[in-house]
N, C-alpha and C positions, 0 to 999 in steps of 0.2 A: 144242273150243277156240275156235271162232269162231262159236258158235251164237247168243249173245245179248249185248246191251249189259249192262254191269254197273257198279257203283260200289264204291269201297272203298279199299284200300291203294294209296297212290301210289308208283310206282317210277320209275326214270329212263329217259329217252328221248333218243337222239341223232339229230338230223335229218341228211339226206344231206350238206348243206354242211359240217356239223361233224364228219363221220366222218374217221378217218385215211385217207390215200390207200390203204392196204392194205385196210382194211375196205370202203371205198367201191368199190374195184375188184372185190373178191371178190363182194360182194352184187350189184353192178350186173351183173356177168358171169353170175351164177347166175340173176338175175331175167330176163335176156334169154334164157338157155337154157331156163328153165322156160316162159316165154311162147311161145317158138318151138315147144316140144314140144306146147303146147296148139294152136297154129295148125296144126301138122302132124298133130294127133291121135295123137301118139306116146305112148300111155299106158304103154308098157313103160319108156320113159326116165323117166317120172315115178315109176313104181313102184319103180325102182331107188334113188331118193333119198327114199323114204317113211320117215318116222320109225318105227322098229321097233315102238314101243308102239301105233301106229295101224294095224298090219297088219290088224286085224279090221274096220277102217273103210274099207278100200281100195275096196270096191264103191261106197260112197257118193261118194268122191272121183272115182273113174273115171266115175261117172254124171254128176257135175257137169262134168267135162272134156268128155264126149261132148255134153252139152247146150249147151256153149259153142261147138260147131263152127259153127252158122249165125251166131253173133254176131261171130265173128272172121274169118269167111271173106273172103278177098280183101284182108286187112289186112297191115300190116308192123309188127313189134314196135317199140314206142317206150316206153322206161321213163319212168314219171312221177315216182314218189316212192319213197324208201327210208327206213325208220325202224328203228333198232337199239334194242331194248328190253332193259333189264337188270332182271330180277326175282330176282337171285341172293340178295337179302336176305330173301326170303320163307322162312318156316320150314315152311309147309304150303300146299297149294292154296288160293288165295284169289281173290275177285273183285278185280281189280286195274286201276287206271287209270294211264295213262302220259300225261304232259303234254309234248308235243313242240313246243318253241318255236323260231322261227327265230333267226338270229344276233343281231339287235337286240332280240328279245323282243316285237316288234310284233304277232306272230300266233302263236297256240297251237292246235295240233291235238290233240284228245284221243282216245286209243285205249283202249277198255274191253274187258277180257277176263274171261270167266267161269270161275271155279274154275281159275285158272292155276297150274300147279305151279312151284316155284322153278326158275330157269334163265335162259338168254339166248335172246332171240327176235328175229325181224326181220319186218317187214311190208313187202311189195313191191307197188306198184301199177303197172300197165302198161296200154298201149292197143294195140289192133290198128288203127293209123292207116290210114285210107283204106278200111276195111271199110264196106259200106253201112249196117250197123247200129251202127257206131262201137263195136265191142266193147271192153269194159274188163275187166281181170283183177286179182284180188287174191290174193296168196299169203302164208301164214303159215309162217315157217321157225322151227325150233328147233335150238339147238346140242346135238348128240347126243354124249354121252360114254360110251355103253354099249359101243362098240367103238372103231374108229378115229374120233377126234374130227372133227366136221365138221357143216356145216349140212344139215338134213334137212327134207323137206316135212311140214308139220303141218296144212295146210288150204288149200283153194282155193275161190274163188267167182268168178263172172263175171256180167256184166250188160251189156245193150246201153246205148249212150250217146246214142242218138237214136231218135226216132219219125219216120218219113217225112222224114228229113233235118233235123229240128228237135232241137236239143240242150236240155240243162237250162236254159241261160240264156234260150233262146227261150221255153220254157214259163214261166219265172219272169216274164219281161216280159209274156207273155200273161196270166198270172194277175193282175198288177197292173192291166192294162187292163180285164179283166173285173170286178175289184173296183170300179174307178172307174165302170164302166158299170152298176152295180147288178145284177150277175149273180153273186151270192155262191157259189152251188153250183158253177157252172162254174169260178169262180176258185179255190175250195177244192181241187178235184181237179186243176187245172193246177199248183197248188203241189205236190200229191202227185207229179205227173209230173216236175216239175223236181227234186224231191228224189231220186226214184228214179233219174233219169238221171245224177246228179252223181257217184256213187261206186259201185264194184262191191261194196262191203262195208257192212254195217250197224253195225259196231262202231267206226266212226271218225266223229267230229264235228269241224266246223271253224267258225270265226266266220261264214263265209258261210252254212253250213247253219243255224246258230243264228239268224241274221238272217232267213232264209227262214221258219223255223218260227215266229218271233215275228210276222212279217208275216201269216202264215196265221192265227194265233190271234186277230188283231185284226179279221178279217173279220166284219162284222155281218150276221147272217142266214144264216151258213154252216152246214153240217151238222156240228155238234159232236156229241160223244157223247150229249148230252142230247136230241138230235133224234130218236133212234131208240128204239123203233119209230116209223116214219113212215108215216102212213096215206095211201093213194092210192085214188081211186075211179074206176071206169069203169061207166057205167050205174047199175045198182042194186047193184053189187058193190064192196066195200071190202077192200083187202088191207093188211097191215102189212109194211113193209119193215124188216128187222132191221139191215141194214147195207149200205153201198156202199163199194167200194174200187177202186183202180186195179188192173187185171188185164192183165198183159202176156204172157199165155200164148201168144198168136199173134204176138208181137213188134209189136203194134199198141197204140195208146192206147185200150184198152177199159175199161169199168167193169163190175165184178162186182157184181150186185145179189142179195142174199139176202133172200127173202121167205117169209112163213108161208103154206104151201101147203095146199090141201084134202086133199092126200095121195092123189090118184087114182093108180091103177096103170096107167091107160091112157095110153100115150105121146102119142097124138093129143090127148087132153084136157089132159095136162100141158103140151103145147106151146101149145095155145090159151090156157091160163091164163097161161103165161109171157109170151106176146105181149101179153095184156091188161094185165098188171102193168107191163111195160116201157113200153107206150104211155101208160098212166096217169101213170107217173113223168115221162115226157118232156113231157106236157101240163102237169104241175105245175111242172116245172123245164126250160123250153124251151132254156135256154142250154146244157144238156148236149149236145143234138143237134148243135149247130154246132161243138163244140170237141173231140169225141171220135169215134173210129172206129166203135165199136159197143158192144154190151152183152152180158154173160154173164148168164144167168138161173140162179140157184141156189135150188132149192126146199127149204125146211126143214119137216120133218114130225116131230113128237115128238123134236126134238133131232137128227135125222139130216138132213144137208145133202147134196143130190144135184144135180149139174150137169145142166141140162136142155138148153141150147143157147146158141149165140152168134149174134147177128144184127148186121149192119151197121146203122147208124142209118137208112139209106135204106129198109130193109126193115121198120122198126118203124112201124106206123101212128100 
């Protein structure tokens, strides 16, 4: 239900301020209860309100809840947004967009759902306020009519809201500074970091995010899709880098670098090759070293990608 952005049939959305007091109270209370269950890692409480049709997907949802533990640790639940979605006019599962406007219509948030069945849904966003990683959570609820009518859990995701105490706004500001300083690659991935930190879900877009993406697209000399494969050289060796992306696996602002490897099976040789590739990339784009924590090396051989290692910037020559 929450796997990928989509476009298509437009249905109706009611924002938190426009909800009836009854709906607002019910959804806010449920959002706080679900968020608190994540903070307490009470997966049993979450399983009891799972949408029956998703019983076979419980292991994946439980895994997402468990992975959220370090993100929300030490925080206190703070509800951010509630959106009530009405897709009852659908006649079959459909890629569906909901346009959620505030009271005066000055701002519209777009929620995009893939292959959404007809029905009523809600999206709840909350924060673990005060947690070191500024954890943020997103829940998808569905109105269940198979038994006793009520809201049931249809999806969950979580994401940290800060790297080393710096939130998305900080990275957005930093990206602008780097773009003006003629460091387009560092600016590009700082924009990626800002977008990553802004929301716990990928199926929601806002005017701010649209503005961020537009700014990023206007960077001259940045790593667009046409940049790759990107060649780097060290000594008499040249490697092709197939892609670079933000990698928050260690809850740090790392960059994941996928390169075309010689395919050696010797771990020591693979490590030496990875260090050479990462070092050559940093020499070609020195702005990356100063603005990110480290790099992951992913070796690609005959279409198979294998993680080799992660190194802090200070350990890459």
